[in-house]
C-alpha positions as CSV (number, residue, x, y, z in Angstrom):
1,M,-39.7,0.6,82.1
2,K,-40.4,4.4,82.4
3,L,-40.9,7.4,84.7
4,V,-42.6,10.5,83.5
5,Q,-42.7,13.8,85.3
6,L,-45.4,16.4,84.7
7,S,-44.8,20.0,85.6
8,K,-45.7,23.6,84.5
9,L,-42.3,24.9,83.4
10,Y,-38.7,23.6,83.4
11,W,-35.1,24.7,82.7
12,P,-33.9,26.5,80.8
13,D,-37.2,28.2,79.8
14,N,-38.1,28.9,83.4
15,G,-38.3,27.1,86.6
16,G,-37.7,28.2,90.1
17,G,-38.1,26.0,93.1
18,I,-40.3,23.4,91.5
19,A,-38.0,23.0,88.5
20,R,-35.2,22.4,91.0
21,V,-37.2,19.6,92.6
22,V,-38.0,18.1,89.2
23,E,-34.2,18.0,88.4
24,T,-33.4,16.6,91.8
25,V,-36.0,13.8,91.5
26,S,-34.6,12.9,88.1
27,Y,-31.1,12.7,89.6
28,C,-32.2,10.5,92.4
29,F,-34.3,8.3,90.3
30,K,-31.5,7.8,87.8
31,N,-29.1,6.7,90.6
32,W,-31.8,4.5,92.2
33,S,-32.5,2.8,88.8
34,K,-28.8,2.2,88.1
35,N,-28.3,0.8,91.7
36,R,-31.3,-1.5,91.6
37,Y,-30.3,-2.7,88.1
38,E,-26.8,-3.6,89.3
39,Q,-28.3,-5.4,92.2
40,G,-30.4,-7.4,89.9
41,L,-33.7,-6.2,91.3
42,I,-34.9,-4.7,88.1
43,K,-34.4,-6.2,84.6
44,T,-33.5,-2.9,82.8
45,P,-32.7,0.7,84.0
46,Y,-35.7,3.0,83.8
47,R,-36.1,5.6,81.1
48,Q,-37.2,9.1,82.1
49,E,-39.2,11.9,80.4
50,I,-40.4,15.3,81.5
51,I,-43.6,17.0,80.1
52,V,-44.0,20.8,80.5
53,C,-45.2,23.9,78.9
54,R,-43.5,26.7,77.1
55,P,-43.5,30.1,78.9
56,D,-44.9,32.1,76.0
57,S,-47.7,31.4,73.5
58,K,-45.4,32.4,70.6
59,L,-43.0,29.5,71.3
60,P,-43.6,26.3,69.4
61,M,-43.7,22.8,70.9
62,V,-40.3,21.1,70.9
63,H,-38.7,17.8,72.0
64,D,-35.3,18.3,73.4
65,M,-32.7,16.9,75.9
66,Y,-31.7,18.5,79.2
67,K,-29.0,16.9,81.2
68,G,-29.6,13.6,79.5
69,I,-33.4,13.6,80.1
70,R,-35.9,13.9,77.2
71,I,-38.1,17.0,77.6
72,T,-41.4,17.7,75.8
73,R,-42.2,21.4,75.9
74,C,-45.8,22.0,74.9
75,T,-47.3,25.0,73.2
76,M,-49.3,27.4,75.4
77,L,-52.6,28.7,74.1
78,A,-53.1,31.3,76.8
79,D,-52.1,32.3,80.3
80,I,-54.8,32.6,83.0
81,A,-53.7,33.4,86.6
82,S,-50.2,32.3,85.8
83,T,-51.5,29.0,84.5
84,P,-50.4,28.0,80.9
85,I,-53.5,26.6,79.2
86,S,-52.2,23.9,76.8
87,P,-54.3,21.4,74.9
88,S,-51.1,19.9,73.6
89,F,-50.0,19.2,77.2
90,L,-53.0,17.0,77.6
91,L,-52.4,15.2,74.4
92,E,-48.7,14.6,75.1
93,T,-49.5,13.4,78.6
94,K,-52.0,10.9,77.2
95,K,-49.5,9.7,74.6
96,R,-46.3,9.7,76.7
97,T,-47.7,8.1,79.9
98,Q,-49.4,5.1,78.1
99,N,-46.4,2.9,78.9
100,A,-45.3,4.6,82.1
101,D,-44.7,2.7,85.3
102,I,-44.9,5.8,87.5
103,V,-45.9,9.4,86.8
104,I,-44.8,12.2,89.1
105,C,-47.3,15.1,89.1
106,N,-45.9,18.4,90.4
107,F,-48.6,20.4,92.0
108,P,-49.9,23.1,91.6
109,Y,-50.7,23.0,87.9
110,P,-54.4,22.7,86.9
111,M,-53.6,21.1,83.5
112,I,-52.2,18.0,85.4
113,D,-55.2,17.7,87.6
114,L,-57.4,18.0,84.4
115,A,-55.4,15.2,82.8
116,I,-55.8,13.0,85.8
117,Y,-59.6,13.7,85.9
118,L,-59.9,12.8,82.2
119,R,-58.0,9.6,82.9
120,L,-55.1,10.5,80.6
121,V,-52.5,9.7,83.1
122,K,-51.5,6.0,83.2
123,G,-49.2,4.3,85.7
124,K,-48.8,4.7,89.4
125,K,-49.3,8.4,90.5
126,L,-46.9,10.2,92.8
127,Y,-48.3,13.6,93.7
128,W,-45.5,16.1,94.7
129,W,-47.3,18.7,96.7
130,H,-45.2,21.8,96.5
131,C,-47.6,24.2,98.3
132,D,-51.2,24.9,99.0
133,F,-53.3,26.6,96.4
134,A,-53.7,30.3,97.2
135,K,-57.4,30.3,97.8
136,N,-57.6,33.9,99.0
137,K,-55.9,35.2,96.0
138,H,-58.0,33.3,93.4
139,K,-61.4,32.9,95.2
140,L,-63.4,32.2,92.1
141,L,-60.9,30.0,90.4
142,S,-60.4,28.1,93.6
143,K,-64.1,27.0,93.7
144,I,-63.6,25.6,90.2
145,Y,-60.2,24.0,90.9
146,E,-60.8,22.5,94.3
147,P,-62.8,19.4,93.1
148,F,-60.1,18.6,90.7
149,I,-57.4,18.8,93.4
150,R,-59.3,16.4,95.7
151,H,-59.9,14.0,92.8
152,S,-56.2,13.9,92.2
153,L,-55.4,13.3,95.8
154,N,-58.0,10.5,95.9
155,V,-56.4,8.6,93.1
156,A,-52.7,9.4,94.1
157,D,-50.7,6.3,95.2
158,K,-48.4,8.6,97.3
159,I,-48.2,12.3,98.1
160,V,-44.8,13.8,98.8
161,V,-44.3,17.0,100.9
162,C,-41.1,18.7,101.8
163,A,-42.1,19.3,105.6
164,E,-44.6,18.0,108.2
165,G,-46.0,21.6,108.5
166,N,-47.2,21.4,105.0
167,I,-49.6,18.6,106.0
168,N,-50.7,20.2,109.2
169,G,-51.3,23.5,107.7
170,S,-52.9,22.3,104.4
171,D,-56.6,22.9,103.6
172,F,-56.4,19.7,101.5
173,L,-53.9,17.1,102.9
174,K,-55.1,16.2,106.3
175,P,-57.6,13.5,105.1
176,Y,-54.8,12.0,103.1
177,R,-52.1,11.9,105.8
178,N,-51.7,8.1,105.4
179,K,-50.6,8.7,101.8
180,C,-48.1,11.5,102.6
181,I,-44.4,11.1,102.9
182,V,-42.1,13.8,104.0
183,I,-38.9,14.3,101.9
184,P,-37.1,17.5,102.8
185,H,-35.2,19.5,100.2
186,A,-31.4,19.4,100.5
187,V,-28.4,21.4,99.6
188,D,-26.2,19.8,96.9
189,K,-22.9,18.5,97.9
190,K,-20.9,21.6,96.6
191,W,-23.0,24.0,98.7
192,E,-22.5,21.7,101.7
193,V,-18.8,21.5,101.4
194,E,-18.1,25.1,100.4
195,G,-20.6,26.4,103.1
196,K,-18.8,24.3,105.8
197,K,-15.5,25.6,104.6
198,H,-16.6,29.2,104.7
199,Y,-18.1,28.8,108.2
200,L,-15.0,27.4,109.6
201,S,-12.9,30.2,108.1
202,Y,-14.8,33.0,109.9
203,K,-16.4,31.4,113.0
204,D,-13.5,32.4,115.3
205,E,-12.8,35.8,113.8
206,K,-13.6,39.0,115.6
207,P,-17.0,40.2,114.4
208,K,-17.0,43.1,111.9
209,E,-18.2,46.5,112.8
210,K,-20.9,46.7,110.1
211,R,-23.8,44.3,109.5
212,N,-25.1,43.1,106.1
213,I,-28.7,41.9,106.1
214,L,-29.7,39.7,103.2
215,F,-32.9,38.8,101.3
216,I,-32.9,36.4,98.4
217,G,-36.1,35.4,96.5
218,R,-38.7,36.3,93.9
219,F,-40.3,39.7,94.1
220,V,-43.9,38.3,94.4
221,W,-46.7,39.0,96.7
222,Y,-46.3,36.3,99.3
223,K,-42.6,37.1,100.0
224,G,-43.5,40.1,102.3
225,I,-40.7,42.2,100.9
226,D,-42.6,45.4,101.7
227,L,-42.7,44.4,105.4
228,L,-38.9,43.8,105.3
229,L,-38.3,47.3,103.9
230,K,-40.5,48.9,106.6
231,A,-38.8,46.8,109.3
232,Y,-35.4,48.0,108.0
233,K,-36.5,51.6,108.1
234,R,-37.0,51.2,112.0
235,I,-33.5,50.0,112.6
236,Q,-31.4,51.6,109.7
237,N,-28.2,53.4,110.7
238,D,-24.8,53.7,109.1
239,S,-23.6,50.4,110.5
240,Y,-26.3,48.4,108.8
241,S,-26.9,47.5,105.1
242,L,-29.6,45.5,103.3
243,T,-29.2,43.6,100.1
244,L,-32.0,42.2,98.1
245,V,-31.3,39.5,95.5
246,G,-33.8,38.5,92.9
247,D,-36.2,39.6,90.3
248,G,-40.0,39.5,89.7
249,P,-43.1,41.5,89.0
250,L,-42.9,43.6,92.2
251,L,-39.3,44.6,91.8
252,E,-39.9,48.2,90.6
253,D,-42.7,48.7,93.2
254,M,-40.2,47.7,95.9
255,K,-37.5,50.1,94.6
256,L,-40.1,52.8,94.7
257,L,-41.1,51.9,98.3
258,A,-37.5,52.0,99.3
259,K,-37.1,55.5,97.8
260,T,-40.4,56.7,99.5
261,L,-39.2,55.3,102.9
262,D,-35.9,57.0,102.3
263,L,-33.9,54.0,103.1
264,H,-30.1,54.1,103.2
265,N,-27.4,51.5,102.5
266,I,-29.8,49.4,100.5
267,S,-29.1,47.7,97.2
268,F,-31.2,45.7,94.7
269,A,-28.9,43.1,93.0
270,G,-31.4,41.6,90.5
271,S,-31.2,38.1,89.2
272,V,-27.8,36.3,89.9
273,T,-26.1,33.1,89.0
274,E,-25.7,30.3,91.7
275,E,-22.0,31.3,92.1
276,E,-22.9,35.0,92.6
277,K,-25.8,34.0,95.0
278,A,-23.2,32.1,97.1
279,E,-20.9,35.2,97.3
280,Y,-23.8,37.3,98.5
281,I,-24.5,34.8,101.2
282,K,-20.8,34.7,102.2
283,K,-20.8,38.6,102.6
284,S,-24.0,38.6,104.7
285,D,-24.4,38.3,108.4
286,F,-27.9,36.8,108.4
287,L,-30.8,36.1,106.0
288,V,-34.4,37.4,106.4
289,L,-37.3,35.5,104.9
290,P,-40.4,37.8,105.6
291,S,-43.0,35.6,103.8
292,I,-46.7,36.1,104.6
293,S,-48.4,33.1,103.1
294,K,-48.2,29.3,103.2
295,A,-47.6,29.6,99.5
296,E,-44.1,29.6,100.9
297,S,-43.8,26.0,101.8
298,F,-40.2,25.5,102.5
299,A,-37.8,28.2,101.0
300,I,-34.7,26.3,99.9
301,V,-32.7,29.5,100.3
302,Q,-33.0,29.0,104.1
303,I,-30.9,25.8,104.0
304,E,-28.5,27.4,101.4
305,A,-27.8,30.2,103.9
306,M,-27.7,27.9,106.8
307,A,-25.0,25.7,105.1
308,Y,-22.8,28.8,105.1
309,G,-23.5,29.3,108.8
310,K,-25.9,32.2,108.3
311,P,-28.8,32.5,110.8
312,V,-32.3,33.0,109.3
313,I,-35.1,35.2,110.4
314,N,-38.3,33.6,109.2
315,T,-42.1,33.7,109.9
316,K,-44.4,31.5,111.8
317,L,-46.4,30.2,108.7
318,N,-48.7,27.2,108.6
319,S,-46.2,25.6,106.3
320,G,-42.8,24.0,106.5
321,V,-40.9,27.3,106.7
322,P,-40.6,27.6,110.5
323,E,-39.4,24.0,110.9
324,V,-36.6,24.4,108.4
325,S,-34.8,27.1,110.3
326,I,-35.8,26.6,114.0
327,D,-36.4,29.4,116.3
328,G,-33.5,29.7,118.9
329,I,-31.6,27.0,117.2
330,S,-30.6,28.3,113.7
331,G,-32.4,31.6,113.6
332,L,-35.3,33.6,114.9
333,T,-39.0,33.2,114.0
334,V,-41.6,36.0,114.1
335,D,-45.2,36.3,113.4
336,P,-46.1,37.0,109.8
337,N,-47.1,40.6,108.9
338,R,-45.5,42.0,112.1
339,V,-43.2,44.7,111.2
340,D,-42.4,45.5,114.9
341,Q,-41.3,41.8,115.5
342,M,-39.2,41.6,112.4
343,A,-37.4,44.9,113.2
344,L,-36.7,43.7,116.7
345,A,-35.4,40.4,115.5
346,M,-33.1,42.1,112.9
347,Q,-31.9,44.4,115.7
348,R,-31.0,41.5,118.0
349,L,-29.0,39.7,115.3
350,C,-27.2,42.9,114.4
351,E,-26.2,43.8,117.9
352,D,-25.8,40.5,119.7
353,D,-22.6,38.8,118.5
354,I,-22.9,35.9,121.0
355,L,-26.5,35.0,119.8
356,R,-25.5,35.3,116.2
357,A,-22.5,32.9,116.7
358,K,-24.6,30.4,118.5
359,L,-27.3,30.4,115.8
360,S,-24.6,30.2,113.1
361,M,-23.2,27.0,114.6
362,G,-26.8,25.7,115.0
363,A,-27.5,26.4,111.3
364,V,-24.5,24.4,110.1
365,E,-25.4,21.5,112.3
366,L,-29.0,21.4,111.3
367,V,-28.0,21.2,107.6
368,E,-25.6,18.4,108.3
369,T,-28.2,16.3,110.2
370,K,-31.3,17.0,108.1
371,Y,-30.7,18.6,104.7
372,T,-27.9,16.9,102.8
373,M,-28.2,15.1,99.5
374,E,-27.4,11.7,101.0
375,I,-30.2,12.0,103.5
376,M,-32.7,13.0,100.8
377,E,-31.5,10.4,98.3
378,K,-32.1,7.6,100.9
379,K,-35.7,8.7,101.4
380,Y,-36.3,8.7,97.6
381,Y,-34.8,5.3,97.3
382,K,-37.1,4.0,100.0
383,L,-40.1,5.5,98.2
384,F,-39.2,4.2,94.8
385,D,-38.6,0.6,96.3
386,E,-42.0,0.8,97.8
387,L,-43.7,1.9,94.6
388,L,-41.8,-0.2,92.0
389,L,-40.2,-3.3,93.6
């Protein structure tokens, strides 16, 4: 009995949010398999495998283990529009899913959809829809890719999304709503416990005189970082600071923009460890997520900040983003691409201690009621029961 996950990249080569989901699914499935075996509902515990690509064409194919899971890392022939082209991925998918009971396909990655179209993927198909394909950014490629996406959705047994907004705002998912199941992301137990502890340690303290605004994320086009810098320009003074954590192809461009705008009290922290990220969140007063596209489907960093009692300024995207941190409950929501609205929201959270305290408490409560590992694990258990028992 076997589960196979297909994805573009995975730790430690590379990863990001999708790799984190792949790891979380593996964890939940391992626990589900053990639990159902001990209950006598399955004859033997399930085995797991993950098939991905290497991030560089110079790297050879390898089979290794990561946190107890067998990983097949396939060679990349070329990279087109951030898509590793890999014939060996197709061959390994055909070979390693022949005896699979369930295959989890992590979208978007066109090689997976091609493998499904060529009928190389055996077993029940669970399609994890991480975000919509960016049509406007890849107009020609989208015309070629769309039929493959729709075929994959047609043959999928179930489709998982992380928020209801990702169904409502999708160009693809509405006709398949009856197949969709919502399983929100979660903060792990350590973040939940440490975050609550931190929140309780400062919630009754007198507010500091200075405000630290925080951004965490990849420096890529849909994050809207240029808008954040322009909004900060409108409100900057000696009492405010802005810290940007993360790396990516637009990092140097954003540093240049900050210099051009003559921004003060601003720092670019670069890539950080999970422990360092937690420290940046602790030192902040609130998080800003200025994303401009539904390519941002959820933003796990929202619930990470909320776990520590930090309000979030997000944008009203046609995705799950504005339902993660809710306007007036755990943060403030503004229209995307509106520098004026973002600047006003930042000003409000900097100046209004009572509002900030209210949203801080709401953030912690929202995480405890919707975004814990226990809640997420129960949803996965129910899904695996439905598909495999």
